[in-house]
C-alpha positions in Angstrom: 0.0 0.1 0.0 1.3 3.5 -0.8 0.7 5.1 2.5 2.6 2.2 4.3 5.5 2.3 1.8 5.9 6.1 2.3 5.9 5.7 6.2 8.4 2.8 5.9 10.9 4.8 3.9 10.6 7.9 6.0 10.8 6.0 9.2 13.9 4.3 7.9 15.7 7.5 7.2 14.5 9.1 10.5 16.2 6.2 12.3 19.4 7.1 10.5 19.0 10.8 11.5 18.3 11.8 7.9 15.4 13.7 6.3 14.1 12.7 2.9 15.7 15.7 1.2 19.1 14.7 2.7 18.7 11.2 1.5 17.8 12.6 -2.0 21.3 13.9 -2.3 22.7 10.4 -2.3 25.6 11.1 0.0 26.7 14.4 -1.6 28.2 16.7 1.1 27.2 19.8 -0.7 23.8 20.8 -2.2 24.6 22.7 -5.4 21.9 24.8 -7.0 20.5 23.5 -10.2 22.6 20.2 -10.2 20.7 17.1 -10.6 20.7 14.4 -7.8 21.6 11.8 -8.9 23.9 13.6 -11.4 22.6 11.7 -14.5 19.0 11.3 -13.2 17.6 8.1 -11.8 16.3 6.1 -14.9 14.5 3.0 -15.2 15.4 2.0 -18.7 12.8 -0.9 -18.8 9.9 1.4 -18.2 11.2 4.8 -19.4 10.3 6.5 -16.2 12.9 8.8 -14.5 13.3 11.4 -11.9 15.8 13.7 -10.3 15.9 16.1 -7.2 17.3 19.6 -7.4 16.8 23.2 -6.3 17.0 26.6 -7.9 18.9 29.6 -6.5 17.5 30.8 -3.0 15.8 33.8 -4.4 13.8 31.7 -6.8 12.8 29.1 -4.3 9.4 29.4 -2.4 9.9 30.1 1.2 10.7 27.2 3.3 11.3 24.8 0.5 14.5 22.8 0.2 14.2 21.4 -3.3 11.9 19.3 -5.5 11.6 16.1 -7.6 10.9 16.3 -11.3 9.2 13.1 -12.7 9.3 12.2 -16.3 8.3 9.5 -18.9 10.7 8.9 -21.7 9.8 7.2 -24.9 11.1 3.7 -25.0 11.4 3.8 -28.8 12.8 7.4 -29.1 14.5 8.0 -25.7 15.4 11.6 -26.6 11.6 12.3 -26.4 10.2 12.8 -22.9 7.5 14.5 -21.1 7.3 16.0 -17.6 4.7 14.3 -15.4 4.7 16.3 -12.0 7.0 18.2 -9.6 7.0 17.3 -5.9 8.4 20.0 -3.6 9.9 19.3 -0.1 10.3 21.6 2.8 13.5 21.8 4.9 12.3 19.0 7.1 12.0 16.7 4.1 8.2 16.6 3.9 6.4 17.2 0.7 4.4 20.4 0.8 3.4 21.3 -2.8 3.0 19.5 -6.2 3.1 21.4 -9.6 3.2 21.3 -13.3 5.7 23.3 -15.5 5.9 25.0 -18.8 7.6 23.3 -21.8 10.7 25.4 -21.7 11.5 24.5 -18.1 12.6 20.9 -18.8 12.7 20.9 -22.6 10.0 18.3 -22.8 7.9 17.2 -25.7 4.5 18.5 -24.8 1.6 16.0 -24.9 -1.9 16.5 -23.7 -3.3 15.8 -20.2 -4.7 12.5 -21.3 -1.2 11.1 -22.2 0.4 12.5 -19.2 -2.1 11.1 -16.7 -1.9 7.7 -18.4 1.9 7.7 -17.9 1.5 9.0 -14.3 -0.9 6.3 -13.4 1.7 3.6 -14.1 4.7 5.4 -12.6 7.0 3.0 -10.9 10.8 3.3 -10.8 12.6 0.2 -9.7 16.2 0.3 -8.7 18.6 -1.1 -6.1 21.2 0.4 -3.7 21.2 3.8 -2.1 18.5 5.1 -4.6 16.1 2.1 -3.9 14.2 3.7 -1.0 13.9 7.1 -2.7 12.5 5.4 -5.8 10.0 3.5 -3.7 8.9 6.7 -1.9 8.5 8.6 -5.2 6.5 5.8 -6.8 4.3 5.4 -3.8 3.7 9.2 -3.6 2.3 9.2 -7.1 -0.2 6.7 -6.0 -1.2 8.5 -2.8 -1.8 11.9 -4.5 -2.8 10.6 -7.8 -6.1 12.4 -7.9 -4.6 15.8 -7.0 -2.0 15.4 -9.6 -4.6 14.4 -12.2 -6.5 17.5 -11.5 -3.4 19.8 -11.8 -2.5 18.2 -15.2 -6.0 18.8 -16.6 -5.8 22.5 -15.2 -2.3 22.8 -16.9 -3.9 22.1 -20.2 -6.7 24.7 -19.6 -4.4 27.3 -18.4 -2.1 26.9 -21.5 -5.2 27.1 -23.7 -6.3 30.3 -21.9 -2.8 31.8 -22.5 -2.8 30.7 -26.1 -6.0 32.7 -26.7 -4.5 35.8 -24.9 -1.0 35.6 -26.5 -2.2 34.4 -29.9 -0.1 31.3 -30.6 0.9 28.2 -28.7 4.9 28.2 -29.3 5.0 31.8 -27.7 3.1 30.5 -24.6 5.2 27.3 -24.2 8.5 29.3 -24.4 7.3 32.3 -22.2 9.7 32.9 -19.3 6.7 34.7 -17.6 5.3 31.3 -17.1 7.3 28.8 -15.2 5.0 26.8 -12.9 1.5 26.5 -14.7 -0.5 24.9 -11.9 0.2 24.0 -8.3 -1.4 23.1 -5.2 -0.3 22.6 -1.5 -0.6 19.2 0.2 -0.5 17.7 3.6 1.2 14.4 3.7 0.8 13.7 7.4 -2.9 14.2 7.2 -3.3 12.0 4.1 -1.2 9.4 5.8 -3.4 9.4 9.0 -6.5 9.1 6.8 -5.2 6.1 4.9 -3.5 4.2 7.8 -6.7 4.8 10.0 -8.9 3.1 7.3 -6.3 0.2 7.2 -6.3 -0.3 11.0 
């Protein structure tokens, strides 16, 4: 179950005296702005799913946030093509506090409509071993626990882009506009969600 998996991973790190965001640096002693963790991203070559953790310069980060995960689906036939699924922001304590969608220029993705993104998100599952294993399990479980919120944001992303297209006059200008970075976002409460799900189980 997704809630139990998340609790298991975060409890494991807590016993080691680590937060989730510290674990997401994979042993790096310094957190460098814009650098990907892991450096070459965590890629499941069998499924085409991948993700990485990073942060922007301090002035560009929302107050209290440490960094965020970016999740992707890469085409298995043409690996150079990929699309962004969702962003997951963590606070300084390593708890997720916000999920969001981004504009095309942010990641250089091949934009696809909400239906295709949601289909890929629904099956998100990265399997790997070693130090990255628990992080991969946490991220995969998180997409299940907050799937409905993510689905709503992705639909709203397309709606917002269409609104901007009407306003600006053409789609390419919207997708490359530096005025629009995060397209849709919402705050989340992991602890509350976990208590709801674990209470039902128990």
